[in-house]
KOLNUGU-541745 format. One record per residue: residue number from 1; residue in three letters; x, y, z of N, C-alpha, C in turn. Coordinates in nm, 4 decimals, padded with zeros to 6 digits, always signed. Example, Ala and Ser with C-alpha at 12.3 -4.5 7.8 and 13.67 -1.06 7.14 Angstrom:
# residues 2
 seza nunu       nX       nY       nZ      caX      caY      caZ       cX       cY       cZ
    1  ALA +01.3190 -00.5690 +00.7800 +01.2300 -00.4500 +00.7800 +01.3200 -00.3300 +00.7800
    2  SER +01.2850 -00.2250 +00.7080 +01.3670 -00.1060 +00.7140 +01.2900 +00.0030 +00.7870
This chain:
# residues 150
 seza nunu       nX       nY       nZ      caX      caY      caZ       cX       cY       cZ
    1  MET +03.7440 +05.1508 +01.1906 +03.6173 +05.2179 +01.2276 +03.5247 +05.1689 +01.1074
    2  PHE +03.5519 +05.2206 +00.9736 +03.4715 +05.2269 +00.8789 +03.4642 +05.0553 +00.8685
    3  ILE +03.5574 +04.9515 +00.8608 +03.5384 +04.8138 +00.8349 +03.4326 +04.7526 +00.9304
    4  ARG +03.4358 +04.7686 +01.0727 +03.3242 +04.7499 +01.1471 +03.1831 +04.7971 +01.1337
    5  HIS +03.1715 +04.9081 +01.0839 +03.0233 +04.9426 +01.0245 +02.9987 +04.8613 +00.9033
    6  LEU +03.0889 +04.8663 +00.8349 +03.0769 +04.7707 +00.6978 +03.0207 +04.6078 +00.7693
    7  VAL +03.1104 +04.5678 +00.8118 +03.0583 +04.4041 +00.8885 +02.9223 +04.4244 +00.9408
    8  ALA +02.9004 +04.5021 +01.0160 +02.7793 +04.5190 +01.0935 +02.6491 +04.5198 +01.0000
    9  ALA +02.6614 +04.6337 +00.8992 +02.5597 +04.6442 +00.8176 +02.5430 +04.5239 +00.7125
   10  LEU +02.6674 +04.4560 +00.6666 +02.6404 +04.3241 +00.5801 +02.5938 +04.2058 +00.6860
   11  PHE +02.6303 +04.1910 +00.8107 +02.5639 +04.1045 +00.9096 +02.4314 +04.1225 +00.9071
   12  VAL +02.3705 +04.2309 +00.9217 +02.2147 +04.2812 +00.9667 +02.1466 +04.2189 +00.8489
   13  PHE +02.2204 +04.2848 +00.7325 +02.1644 +04.2611 +00.5750 +02.1191 +04.1386 +00.5671
   14  THR +02.2220 +04.0296 +00.5967 +02.2214 +03.9029 +00.5733 +02.0996 +03.8159 +00.6623
   15  LEU +02.0959 +03.8794 +00.7980 +02.0251 +03.8502 +00.8704 +01.8983 +03.8659 +00.8238
   16  MET +01.8645 +03.9820 +00.7820 +01.7232 +04.0342 +00.7350 +01.6624 +03.9307 +00.5680
   17  HIS +01.7680 +03.9100 +00.4987 +01.7011 +03.8270 +00.3799 +01.7304 +03.6674 +00.4247
   18  CYS +01.7946 +03.6144 +00.5671 +01.7937 +03.4426 +00.5766 +01.6274 +03.4365 +00.6275
   19  SER +01.5936 +03.5402 +00.6701 +01.4441 +03.4787 +00.7459 +01.3423 +03.5019 +00.6642
   20  GLY +01.3458 +03.4669 +00.5465 +01.2069 +03.4948 +00.4341 +01.0466 +03.4376 +00.5152
   21  PRO +00.9848 +03.4278 +00.3861 +00.8399 +03.3571 +00.4581 +00.8688 +03.2063 +00.4436
   22  ALA +00.7777 +03.1752 +00.5249 +00.7762 +03.0040 +00.5989 +00.7375 +02.9551 +00.4714
   23  THR +00.7990 +02.8074 +00.4353 +00.7305 +02.7591 +00.3378 +00.6382 +02.6572 +00.3468
   24  ALA +00.6027 +02.6042 +00.2544 +00.4438 +02.5080 +00.2731 +00.4982 +02.4155 +00.3347
   25  ILE +00.3772 +02.3495 +00.4364 +00.3772 +02.2355 +00.5308 +00.4071 +02.1113 +00.4413
   26  PRO +00.5059 +02.0581 +00.4245 +00.5264 +01.9211 +00.3731 +00.4149 +01.8072 +00.3793
   27  LEU +00.3981 +01.7332 +00.3060 +00.3235 +01.6180 +00.2991 +00.3799 +01.5221 +00.4366
   28  ALA +00.2698 +01.4953 +00.5175 +00.3207 +01.3904 +00.6117 +00.3126 +01.2497 +00.5143
   29  ASP +00.3967 +01.1761 +00.5890 +00.4161 +01.0112 +00.5059 +00.2573 +00.9581 +00.5226
   30  LEU +00.1750 +00.9814 +00.6085 +00.0236 +00.9474 +00.5992 -00.0561 +00.9915 +00.4874
   31  ASP -00.0520 +01.1154 +00.4390 -00.1100 +01.1764 +00.3605 -00.0663 +01.1159 +00.2295
   32  TYR -00.1722 +01.1319 +00.1341 -00.1435 +01.1208 -00.0179 -00.2715 +01.1978 -00.0778
   33  VAL -00.1611 +01.1819 -00.2281 -00.2648 +01.2402 -00.3585 -00.2982 +01.1161 -00.4461
   34  GLU -00.4435 +01.1211 -00.4713 -00.4717 +00.9828 -00.5672 -00.5127 +01.0634 -00.7055
   35  VAL -00.4686 +01.0106 -00.7776 -00.5312 +01.0404 -00.9165 -00.6072 +00.9503 -01.0319
   36  LYS -00.7114 +00.9702 -01.0636 -00.8366 +00.8899 -01.1163 -00.7967 +00.9284 -01.2649
   37  ASN -00.7978 +00.8446 -01.3475 -00.8732 +00.8970 -01.5262 -00.9925 +00.8431 -01.5461
   38  HIS -01.0344 +00.8763 -01.6660 -01.1805 +00.8071 -01.6978 -01.1385 +00.6601 -01.7709
   39  THR -01.0246 +00.6260 -01.7906 -00.9989 +00.5042 -01.8505 -01.0097 +00.3807 -01.7263
   40  GLY -01.0037 +00.3955 -01.6027 -01.0103 +00.3460 -01.5145 -00.8229 +00.3212 -01.3895
   41  TRP -00.7293 +00.4287 -01.4448 -00.6397 +00.3897 -01.4014 -00.6484 +00.4945 -01.2551
   42  MET -00.5639 +00.4208 -01.1678 -00.5592 +00.4832 -01.0018 -00.4436 +00.4840 -00.9764
   43  LEU -00.3600 +00.6214 -00.9539 -00.2411 +00.6381 -00.8919 -00.2433 +00.7197 -00.7655
   44  ARG -00.1830 +00.6408 -00.6389 -00.2204 +00.6972 -00.5112 -00.0707 +00.7297 -00.4988
   45  ILE -00.0225 +00.8551 -00.4532 +00.0981 +00.8847 -00.4107 +00.1005 +00.9343 -00.2978
   46  HIS +00.1903 +00.8623 -00.2184 +00.2135 +00.8813 -00.0743 +00.2869 +00.9955 -00.0544
   47  GLY +00.2884 +01.0545 +00.0724 +00.3433 +01.1775 +00.1335 +00.4993 +01.1416 +00.1484
   48  ASP +00.5684 +00.9933 +00.1301 +00.6970 +01.0070 +00.1058 +00.7600 +00.9948 -00.0496
   49  GLY +00.6540 +01.0119 -00.1171 +00.7109 +01.0267 -00.2713 +00.6727 +00.8480 -00.3438
   50  GLY +00.6351 +00.7571 -00.2734 +00.6335 +00.6168 -00.3305 +00.4400 +00.6207 -00.3688
   51  GLY +00.4643 +00.4977 -00.4340 +00.3155 +00.5389 -00.4663 +00.2804 +00.3790 -00.5127
   52  SER +00.1408 +00.3648 -00.5438 +00.0910 +00.2510 -00.6112 -00.0020 +00.2714 -00.7570
   53  LEU -00.0267 +00.1738 -00.7920 -00.0765 +00.2097 -00.9764 -00.2110 +00.0663 -00.9918
   54  SER -00.2899 +00.0974 -00.9784 -00.3802 +00.0013 -01.0032 -00.4827 +00.0562 -01.1408
   55  HIS -00.5472 -00.0519 -01.1837 -00.6666 -00.0496 -01.2906 -00.7950 -00.1107 -01.2387
   56  LYS -00.9079 -00.0574 -01.2691 -01.0244 -00.1083 -01.2046 -01.0749 -00.2405 -01.2680
   57  GLN -01.0420 -00.2380 -01.4168 -01.0474 -00.3665 -01.4881 -00.9271 -00.4931 -01.4536
   58  LEU -00.8496 -00.4868 -01.3599 -00.7434 -00.5447 -01.3682 -00.7208 -00.5516 -01.1966
   59  PRO -00.8091 -00.5761 -01.1168 -00.7774 -00.5947 -00.9783 -00.6632 -00.7005 -00.9077
   60  ALA -00.6449 -00.7874 -00.9999 -00.5216 -00.8940 -00.9421 -00.4438 -00.8420 -00.9657
   61  HIS -00.3857 -00.6852 -01.0497 -00.2579 -00.6315 -01.0459 -00.2216 -00.5208 -01.0017
   62  HIS -00.1173 -00.5145 -00.9456 -00.1084 -00.3688 -00.8958 +00.0119 -00.3360 -00.8483
   63  LEU +00.0932 -00.2275 -00.8752 +00.2353 -00.2048 -00.8735 +00.2732 -00.1262 -00.7732
   64  HIS +00.3528 -00.1388 -00.6668 +00.3987 -00.0585 -00.5430 +00.5381 +00.0347 -00.5771
   65  TYR +00.5420 +00.1462 -00.6005 +00.6531 +00.2313 -00.6008 +00.7420 +00.2295 -00.5132
   66  PRO +00.9020 +00.3220 -00.4936 +00.9746 +00.2892 -00.3697 +00.9245 +00.4947 -00.3809
   67  ALA +00.9995 +00.5014 -00.2233 +01.0037 +00.6402 -00.1793 +01.0928 +00.7024 -00.2758
   68  GLN +01.0019 +00.8458 -00.3113 +01.0988 +00.9348 -00.3840 +01.0880 +00.9254 -00.5362
   69  THR +01.0097 +00.8431 -00.5767 +00.9689 +00.8192 -00.7162 +00.8785 +00.9458 -00.7765
   70  PHE +00.7809 +00.9758 -00.7115 +00.6820 +01.1210 -00.7516 +00.7238 +01.2005 -00.6428
   71  ILE +00.6732 +01.3534 -00.7032 +00.6583 +01.4338 -00.6523 +00.5205 +01.4778 -00.6106
   72  PRO +00.4746 +01.4511 -00.4812 +00.3003 +01.4516 -00.4724 +00.2716 +01.5686 -00.4361
   73  GLU +00.3723 +01.6916 -00.4121 +00.2946 +01.8380 -00.4221 +00.2206 +01.8968 -00.5161
   74  PRO +00.2266 +01.8827 -00.6310 +00.1642 +01.9722 -00.7315 +00.0326 +01.9055 -00.7314
   75  GLY +00.0059 +01.7650 -00.6969 -00.1248 +01.7058 -00.7096 -00.2164 +01.7641 -00.5565
   76  ARG -00.1450 +01.7986 -00.4804 -00.1828 +01.8356 -00.3228 -00.2539 +01.9730 -00.3935
   77  GLN -00.1479 +02.0742 -00.4561 -00.1636 +02.2074 -00.4721 -00.3139 +02.1767 -00.6054
   78  ALA -00.3062 +02.1088 -00.6756 -00.4500 +02.1197 -00.7683 -00.5437 +02.0288 -00.6899
   79  ALA -00.5265 +01.9760 -00.6018 -00.6708 +01.9601 -00.5447 -00.7269 +02.0593 -00.4397
   80  LEU -00.6577 +02.1412 -00.3470 -00.6643 +02.2222 -00.2580 -00.7094 +02.3649 -00.3550
   81  LYS -00.6840 +02.3829 -00.4789 -00.6934 +02.5040 -00.5534 -00.8123 +02.4764 -00.6544
   82  CYS -00.8756 +02.3806 -00.6489 -00.9599 +02.3042 -00.7494 -01.1150 +02.4253 -00.7431
   83  ARG -01.1213 +02.4724 -00.8814 -01.2151 +02.5819 -00.8885 -01.3881 +02.4857 -00.8666
   84  GLY -01.4106 +02.4201 -00.8716 -01.5185 +02.3475 -00.8721 -01.5633 +02.2327 -00.9688
   85  GLN -01.6692 +02.1930 -00.9814 -01.7150 +02.0932 -01.1020 -01.7000 +02.1643 -01.1911
   86  SER -01.6547 +02.0571 -01.3345 -01.6393 +02.1007 -01.5003 -01.7680 +02.0389 -01.5446
   87  ASP -01.8058 +02.0892 -01.6488 -01.8842 +02.0200 -01.7107 -01.8418 +01.9045 -01.8240
   88  GLU -01.6895 +01.8960 -01.8124 -01.6689 +01.8414 -01.8960 -01.6784 +01.6576 -01.9027
   89  PRO -01.6868 +01.5929 -01.9999 -01.7467 +01.4571 -01.9678 -01.6258 +01.3552 -01.9483
   90  ILE -01.5132 +01.3797 -01.9992 -01.3934 +01.3552 -01.9560 -01.2811 +01.3888 -01.8849
   91  CYS -01.2774 +01.3394 -01.7387 -01.2105 +01.4215 -01.6633 -01.0955 +01.2974 -01.5976
   92  ILE -01.0070 +01.3880 -01.5377 -00.9141 +01.3392 -01.4460 -00.9443 +01.4160 -01.3018
   93  THR -00.9662 +01.3188 -01.1934 -00.9805 +01.3862 -01.0599 -00.8677 +01.3563 -00.9895
   94  VAL -00.8369 +01.4308 -00.9284 -00.7281 +01.4595 -00.8128 -00.7801 +01.4559 -00.6576
   95  ALA -00.7356 +01.3608 -00.5965 -00.7881 +01.3864 -00.4490 -00.6543 +01.3745 -00.3280
   96  TYR -00.6977 +01.4397 -00.2358 -00.5857 +01.4696 -00.1393 -00.6308 +01.4690 -00.0032
   97  TYR -00.5706 +01.3624 +00.0260 -00.5838 +01.2864 +00.1971 -00.5014 +01.3527 +00.2937
   98  ASN -00.5627 +01.4621 +00.3646 -00.4726 +01.4966 +00.4748 -00.4987 +01.4087 +00.6487
   99  ALA -00.4123 +01.3719 +00.6777 -00.4111 +01.2877 +00.7621 -00.4290 +01.3473 +00.8842
  100  SER -00.3498 +01.4532 +00.9271 -00.3844 +01.5111 +01.0331 -00.5340 +01.5839 +01.0589
  101  SER -00.6099 +01.5986 +00.9632 -00.7426 +01.6522 +00.9707 -00.8325 +01.5560 +00.9475
  102  ASN -00.8112 +01.4284 +00.8725 -00.8552 +01.2928 +00.8497 -00.9485 +01.3482 +00.7579
  103  LYS -00.9114 +01.4597 +00.6212 -01.0194 +01.4842 +00.5434 -00.9461 +01.4690 +00.4250
  104  ILE -01.0362 +01.4558 +00.3272 -00.9976 +01.4393 +00.1565 -01.0720 +01.5459 +00.1131
  105  THR -00.9880 +01.6142 +00.0102 -01.0503 +01.7213 -00.0688 -01.0425 +01.6494 -00.2198
  106  GLU -01.1237 +01.6388 -00.2937 -01.1441 +01.5985 -00.4468 -01.2058 +01.7070 -00.5289
  107  CYS -01.1088 +01.6944 -00.6211 -01.1030 +01.7739 -00.7755 -01.1689 +01.7043 -00.8702
  108  ARG -01.2866 +01.7177 -00.9182 -01.3061 +01.6535 -01.0368 -01.2769 +01.7447 -01.1645
  109  CYS -01.2213 +01.6932 -01.2779 -01.1838 +01.7651 -01.3902 -01.0516 +01.8633 -01.3451
  110  ALA -00.9637 +01.7977 -01.2817 -00.8592 +01.8584 -01.2313 -00.7881 +01.9526 -01.3323
  111  PRO -00.7571 +02.0978 -01.3344 -00.6725 +02.1458 -01.4417 -00.5414 +02.1472 -01.4705
  112  GLY -00.4893 +02.1838 -01.5257 -00.3314 +02.1682 -01.5914 -00.3124 +02.0591 -01.6289
  113  SER -00.1742 +02.0237 -01.6684 -00.1477 +01.8943 -01.7496 -00.0256 +01.8358 -01.6485
  114  TRP -00.0464 +01.8394 -01.5057 +00.0162 +01.7763 -01.4196 -00.0417 +01.6098 -01.4245
  115  THR -00.1416 +01.5921 -01.3951 -00.2039 +01.4837 -01.3870 -00.1668 +01.3657 -01.4891
  116  ALA -00.1655 +01.4285 -01.6277 -00.1392 +01.3518 -01.7472 +00.0318 +01.3197 -01.7245
  117  ARG +00.0754 +01.4136 -01.6964 +00.2372 +01.3992 -01.6922 +00.2654 +01.2972 -01.5857
  118  ILE +00.1981 +01.2763 -01.4887 +00.2127 +01.1941 -01.3831 +00.1605 +01.0440 -01.4278
  119  MET +00.0792 +01.0249 -01.4534 +00.0254 +00.9055 -01.5257 +00.1039 +00.8569 -01.6092
  120  GLU +00.1857 +00.9287 -01.6598 +00.2755 +00.8963 -01.8123 +00.4483 +00.8552 -01.7252
  121  GLN +00.4737 +00.9351 -01.6328 +00.6006 +00.8674 -01.5233 +00.5642 +00.7632 -01.4471
  122  ALA +00.4457 +00.7444 -01.4224 +00.4213 +00.6048 -01.3486 +00.4185 +00.4466 -01.4468
  123  ILE +00.4137 +00.5232 -01.5484 +00.4309 +00.4028 -01.6830 +00.5276 +00.4033 -01.6993
  124  GLY +00.6307 +00.5139 -01.6986 +00.7455 +00.4887 -01.7873 +00.8510 +00.4623 -01.6892
  125  GLN +00.7905 +00.4510 -01.5366 +00.9119 +00.3811 -01.4411 +00.8259 +00.2809 -01.3939
  126  MET +00.7628 +00.1848 -01.4842 +00.7128 +00.0729 -01.4315 +00.8056 -00.0289 -01.3587
  127  GLN +00.9391 -00.0168 -01.4240 +01.0590 -00.0920 -01.4020 +01.0822 -00.0868 -01.2651
  128  TYR +01.0730 +00.0120 -01.1693 +01.1130 +00.0569 -01.0512 +01.0096 +00.0130 -00.9516
  129  ALA +00.8696 -00.0318 -01.0424 +00.8000 -00.0814 -00.9001 +00.8096 -00.1999 -00.8601
  130  VAL +00.7598 -00.2571 -00.7455 +00.7841 -00.3833 -00.6696 +00.6241 -00.4414 -00.6670
  131  ASP +00.6200 -00.5562 -00.6864 +00.5108 -00.6254 -00.6487 +00.5400 -00.7577 -00.6084
  132  ALA +00.4846 -00.8096 -00.4712 +00.5140 -00.9467 -00.4082 +00.4566 -01.0413 -00.5390
  133  GLY +00.5981 -01.1154 -00.5741 +00.5323 -01.2197 -00.6649 +00.5334 -01.2022 -00.7968
  134  GLY +00.4382 -01.0643 -00.8193 +00.4323 -01.0669 -00.9855 +00.4469 -00.9471 -01.0403
  135  SER +00.5650 -00.8556 -00.9739 +00.5608 -00.7320 -01.0653 +00.5626 -00.7538 -01.1919
  136  GLU +00.6859 -00.8359 -01.2641 +00.6677 -00.8326 -01.3694 +00.5502 -00.8682 -01.5015
  137  ARG +00.4553 -00.9866 -01.4321 +00.3692 -00.9704 -01.4973 +00.2782 -00.8786 -01.5158
  138  SER +00.2312 -00.8255 -01.3964 +00.1887 -00.6692 -01.3799 +00.2256 -00.5943 -01.4794
  139  CYS +00.3364 -00.5301 -01.4651 +00.3989 -00.4748 -01.5362 +00.3648 -00.4997 -01.7283
  140  ARG +00.3522 -00.6349 -01.7553 +00.3294 -00.6367 -01.8939 +00.1918 -00.6061 -01.9119
  141  VAL +00.1098 -00.6746 -01.8190 -00.0552 -00.6346 -01.8515 -00.0775 -00.5091 -01.8286
  142  PHE +00.0055 -00.4319 -01.7711 -00.0631 -00.2777 -01.7471 +00.0102 -00.2150 -01.8838
  143  LEU +00.1187 -00.2663 -01.9064 +00.1755 -00.1752 -02.0322 +00.0557 -00.2210 -02.1412
  144  ARG +00.0028 -00.3531 -02.1671 -00.0652 -00.3684 -02.2782 -00.2110 -00.2949 -02.2326
  145  GLN -00.2417 -00.2649 -02.1037 -00.3820 -00.2053 -02.1069 -00.3385 -00.0744 -02.1249
  146  TRP -00.2228 +00.0318 -02.0871 -00.2019 +00.1480 -02.1187 -00.1906 +00.1808 -02.2580
  147  ILE -00.1514 +00.1005 -02.3618 -00.1325 +00.1146 -02.5157 -00.2808 +00.1023 -02.5743
  148  ALA -00.3697 -00.0155 -02.5120 -00.5030 +00.0164 -02.5372 -00.5839 +00.0998 -02.4856
  149  SER -00.5540 +00.1824 -02.3890 -00.6254 +00.3008 -02.3392 -00.6062 +00.4212 -02.4521
  150  ARG -00.4722 +00.4449 -02.5213 -00.4294 +00.5286 -02.5627 -00.5161 +00.5651 -02.7035
């Protein structure tokens, strides 16, 4: 009898802790996070973790990263939790596009270090990027531009 009550209590205890709070809604494949910095770099991260890198002074060059290269969730958090405009002259802008509501939420001068780390990751993982016919050349050009902007 004691064992039955113990098993029943464990079962009820397990059920109570299995139904935790609902997790955040994941990014849809059509959603994206866009990171732009003051030197002209623009990284767009899609909901599937893929992305594209471009530079405004080099419109002929761009790189496309495969799915699951980046984690876009911190960018969405930064855009949605933005506290408003900053007076800093040099900023990194984060924008989040929600496809279900067709709305862009933009945060100028995004706080935290995620934006700098994600740009560093994009440059560091250029060898995984794919570009129709010119990825090797785009990688070299982008790497020179990145070193020059540092």
